[in-house]
N, C-alpha and C positions, 0 to 999 in steps of 0.2 A: 841523376840521383844523388851523386858523390859532391858535385858543386852546390846542390841545395842544403847538405848536411855541413858542408864547411863553411858557406856562406852563414848557416844559422848558428855555428859555433862564433862566428865574429860578431854576432848580435847578442847584446848581454842579456835581455830578457828572454830571447829563445835559449841562449846557451843555459840559463837558468832552468827552463823548463826541460831541457833534453837531459841536464845531469839530473834532476827531481826524478824523471822517469827511469832512468838507469838505476838511481837508487832504490826505488821501490821495486824492481825487477830483481835486483840482488837479495831484498827482503823475501821476496816471493820464492827465488830459488832456495834461499836458506831453510824457509818453513817447508819446501818440498823434501828437503833431505832429513829433517828431524824426525825421528820416531816418535810414533805415540806414545803415552805411557801404558805400560803394562804389556807391550810388544816388545819380544826377544829378537831385536835388530839382528843377531848374529844366525838364529835359526831361519829368519826370513830371507836372508841372504843366501843360506844354504839351499833353501827352497828354490829361491831364483836361480842359483846355479844348476840345481837338478833340471828346472823347465828349460833352460837355455841348453843345456847339454843333451836334452832328448827332443829338443825341437817342439815341445808340447806348447800349448796355448791356442789363441785365436778367437774367433768371434769378437762380439761388440767389447768383450772386457779389454782385449788387447788395443782397440780403438780408443775407450776409455782411458787406458794406461797411458797412449801416446797423447793424448789431449792433456793429462795431468803432469806430462814430462817425467814418466817413470814412477811417480810418486805413489799411485795407486796400488801397485803390486808390493811396494815397500811399506805400506800402512802407515806413511808418515802424517804430521799434522795436516799438511795439505792434501791428502790422499785423494779427496774429490774434486780438487782444482776448481774449476769456473762451469763444469758441466750441469750442475744444480742450476746454476743462475740461466743458463743457456735455454735450459728445458723449461724454466717458468718462464722465460719471455716469450717463447714459442708457444706456450700454452695460453698466456695472457693474450697472444696476438690471435689466436685462432678462436678465443673466446670473445674477442671483441667482436667478430662477425655474428656470433650467437647471442650475445647478452645485450640488449639494448642500453643498459645503464653504462657498460664500458664503451659503447659506441658513442654515447653522449659525452663521455670524458674526454674521449680521443679529439672530439670536436671542439672541445672547449680551449684548445691551445696549451699553453706553458703549465697552466695550474691543473689542469685535467692530465695533462702527462705526468705531472709530479705525483698526482694520485695513482695513477697506474704504476709508476715505478715503485711506489712504496707497496702495493699490492704485491709486485713482483718480488720485491725483498721478502715479504712474509712467505709467499709460495716458495721461495728458495730455500729459507730455513726448514719448511715442513719438509720438501723433498730431499733436503740434507740428512735429516733424521731417518727417513726411511732408506736412502741409498746407504747411508754409513751402518744402518742396522743389518741390510741385506749383505753389505761386503763383509762385515765382521763374521756374520754366520756362515758365508762362503769361504772365507779365510780359514775358520775353524775346521770346517768340513774338508777342506783341500780343493775345492772345486775353483776357488779364485786362482789356484796355481795349476789349472787343468788337471787335478789328480796326480801329479807328478811326485807330490812329497807324501811319503809313507806316513801316515798319521799315527800308526802304532810305535813309532820310536820317539823316545823323549827328546832327542836333539832336533825333531822336526815338528815340534809343538809350537803353535805361534803365539799362544798365551800361556806360558808356564803355570802348572797347577800349584806348584809347591813354594808359592811366594808367601803364604800366610794371609793374603787378602782373599777375601771370597771371590770366587769367579764371576758371579753376576754383577758384583761391583766393579771388576775389573772391566767387564764388557759395557757396562752403562758409561764407565769413564772414557771407553774407547768412543762409543758413538758421541758423548757430549763433545770431546776433544775434536774429532772431525767435523761435527757440525759447527764449532765455534771456529775451526779452521776455515770452512766455506764462508762464514761470516766475514772474517778478516780478508780473505781474498777478494770477497765481493767489494769491501770499503777499500782495499787497494787499487782495485780496478776504477772505482769511482774517483780517488785521489788523482789518478792518471788523467782521466777524462777533465777533472776540473783544474788541475794545476800542471799537468805534464802536457805531452804532445801525443795527439792521437786518440782513438777510442779505448779506454783503459782494459775493457773485457778482451778486446781482440787482441790488443798487445801482449796481455799475459797468455794467450792461446798461443800466438806467435812464439813467445818465449819457451813454453812448453815443448813445443814441437822441435822447435830450433836447438834445444837441450838435448833431444835424441839423436841428432843427426851425426856428430862426430862417432859416437859408440856404435851406432848401426851401420856407418860406413866402413867403420874397423872391421865390425863382424863380417860384412859381405867379403872382405880383402882377405882375410882369414880363412874363411870357409869355402869360399869360391874362386879365389886367386886373383892376381893383378888384372889379367886380361878381362874378366868378367866385371871387375870393379871398374874400370876404366870405361867400357862400354856402357854399364848402367849411369855413370855420371855424364856421358855423351847423351843417353837417352833422357835423361833428367834435364838436361839444358835445353834438348829440345822440347819437351814437354811445357817447362816453364815458358819458353817462348812463345807456343801454342797457347798457353793459357793467359798470358798477358795480352795476346791479340784478341781472344774472344772476351776477356773481361772489360776491354776497353771498347768494344764494338757496341754499336749502338745506332738506332733508327731515329734519326730526328724528323718529327712531324712538324712541319712550319705553321704557326699560329699568328694570326694578323689581329690586331686589336682596332676597333674602330674609334674615330674620335669623338669626344664626348665634352659638352660643355657644361662644367660645374662652377656656378657663380661666373665670374669674369675670367676664368681661367680654361684653357682647351687642355684635355687629357687624352690619353690614348694615341693612336696613329703610329704605335710602333709594332715592330716585327720581333718575334720570338720563335721557341720550338720546344715541343715536348720530347725529352730524350727517352726513349724506350731501348733498355740494354738487352742484348741478346740473352745474357744470362740474368735475369730479372730475378729469379728465386735463390740467387746464392747458393749457399752449401746446405741449406735447409733440406730439400729433399734427398740428399745423400745422408743425411742423418736419420730423417725419418724411414728410408729404406733398411739402412743398417739395423735401426732397432727392430722393425718388423721381421727380418730374416733372423734376428736373434731368438725370437719366441720358439720357432722348433727346437732349437738348441736347448734353451731353458725347459721345455716340456721334456727332452729325453733325459735332464739330470735327476727327474724324480724315479727313474727306474735304473735296476740293475743293468751296467752295461753288457753283462755277460749272458743275460737272458731277455734279450730284446725279441719282441713279435715281428712278424713281416714287414708291417707297416712303419714300425719304428726303427728296423733295421733299414728301411728304404730312406727315410727322414735323414738317419744318422750318414748314410752313404751319398746322398745326393744334396739335400738342402742344408746339411751341417758340414759339407766338404767345400772349402772355397775353391777347391781346383777342379771341380766338377762341373760340365758345361750347363746342368741343370741349375745349379747355384748361380753361375755367372749370368745365364739368360734371365733369371727371375730378379735378380739384383739390378740388371739392367732396365727390364722392364718397370720394375717397381718405382725406379728413379725417374722415369719418364712420365709416370702416372702422376707421382707427386709433385713433378715439376708443373705440370698443367695445373694441379689441384692448389698449389700454393701461390700460383701466379692469379689464379682466379679468385682467390679470396683477399688477396694483398692489394690488386690494383683493379679499380672499380670504374670501367669506362663511362658508365651513366654518370657518377660523381663528378669524374672529371670534365665530361662535356657540360654538365649544369654550372660549373663554377665557371667555365669559359664563357658560357652564355650570358651568366650573371655580370659578368665584368666586360661584355662588347667583345668577346674574343670568337674567333671562327677559324676554321681550317680553310684555305682558298680552294673553291671549288665545291665545298660541303656545306651543305645547309646546317646551321646550328641546332642543338637539341639532340632527338633520337637519331637522325643520319651520322651526325659526329660519332655519337655513341658506338653505333655499329661499325663506322670505319674504324674507329681506335679498336673495337674488340677484332676486327679483321686482320687488322695490322698486327696486333699482340698475339694473335693464334698462329700467324705465319712465322713471325721471329722466335716464339716459344720453342717451336719444333727443332730448330739448329741448337738453340740453347740446351734444350733436353738430351739430344745426342751427345752434343759436348760433355755434359755434366756425367751422363752414362759411361762415355768410353774413358773418360779421365778415372771415373772411379774404379772402373773394373781393370785398369791397367795393373794395380799392383798383384791382381790374381793371375795375370799372365807373367809377371816377373817372378811369381810364386812357382808357377810350373815351370818356367825356364831354369831357375835357380834350384827348383826340386827340393825345397827347405821351407817348411810350415812357418819357420820363424820371420818370415819376410812377407806375410800376407797383408799385414799392415803397417809394413817398414815406411819411415817419414819420406820415402822419395817419389811419392805418385800419390794419386787420388785425392782424398780428403785433404791430406796435409799439404800438397802443393796448392790445391785451391785456396785455402785459408792463408798460407804463408804470404803467396803472391797478392791475394786481394788486401791483407792486413798492409803489406809492404807498399803498396800503389797507394792505398787510401792515406798512410802517414806520409807519404812524401808529398801528397797533393795537399794534405794540410800544412805541412812545413812550407810549402811554395806559395800558398795562399797568405800566410802570416808573413813571409818575407816581401811579398807585393805590397802588403798594408804599409811597410816600414820603407819601402823604397821610393823616394819623393823626387829622384831626380828627372830633370824636365818639366816638373810640374808647375814652375813659374817662368818656363822660359817660352 
């Protein structure tokens, strides 16, 4: 990997792309630290100090804060980060299976994909308005900071009321600023994709998670000691090796193309394969499961925590407690379910078999058409199980760290689970893209 980067910096055009990517990342991190207009930055930092000192927090808000590089709980300009775009992309991908018009656009190639991308941008801005409004309301009520900030004290007010500006105007400005910040982040990601290296949105998520690593690592060292810190680092290295191994694993199904005579030329007669990854679903099932498990916690926020009924208290003790075995088991089973669900709607064996048959391709020993589709479906269902188990185990790993460290602050710390899956996946994909561009520029031996 290091040799690929060193070779890339020696290539002028690749060096420009890498430096451009670094410049965009710097702009993104600058926007993640700029406070939104109307927000008291000092008061927000005081709230964060209370949250950290009392080990409050948790749930999907901690996960969103991790994906935004800590910008969410600071209510910065880029507080929403790239999550509205990811949510919009997933929604459009699911709707493609349901809405025939979107399915037709997907089959039209580049022009249809450009139209779907435009729909994704519109949906992203709509989701950004809804999410920014919700986060501003949660911040004012204190629930964004896990009710750790006493709202009856003036020094803990997120939006001061004595500025001379009407409160509704300040809140509207906050929503507009965060929505515009999401649009800028989306634009920065597309700039990286077009003129930089790697997938822009993935690179920005990688940057957000990586920005949290030094601070979280130092917090673990201070609160748990050097011994546990070194042991966590060793476990992280083991987890990264396992993730790299599984992410690279694939089942290659051989495909033979028959020779065809078109005009005076002979086509076909080649051999290739269909790569079916063990982790075909990526990190999407983890996001689905996390969002679904947050619903009980959202339900409890509408009630007084001191006067909960029996079933509400059971939800708080079991489904809202990341260290409880019911929470961990439910999370694990939801990930397995959503893995099978997402793979089933993103990979269509019948469509793949029909395309192979159309161009004269067949799997050796399997008849074209429906038998090929049944064979692909059988193979996919077999390799999806270890992929689902792998996703579930990696995702619940931070919960066991949380129990072992006995600290609620680490239930979404960036050394396991979703963070490692994203960072390793983005790193591997970026290095592959750099190596492929280096191979296109390496002509040694071409004319020998």
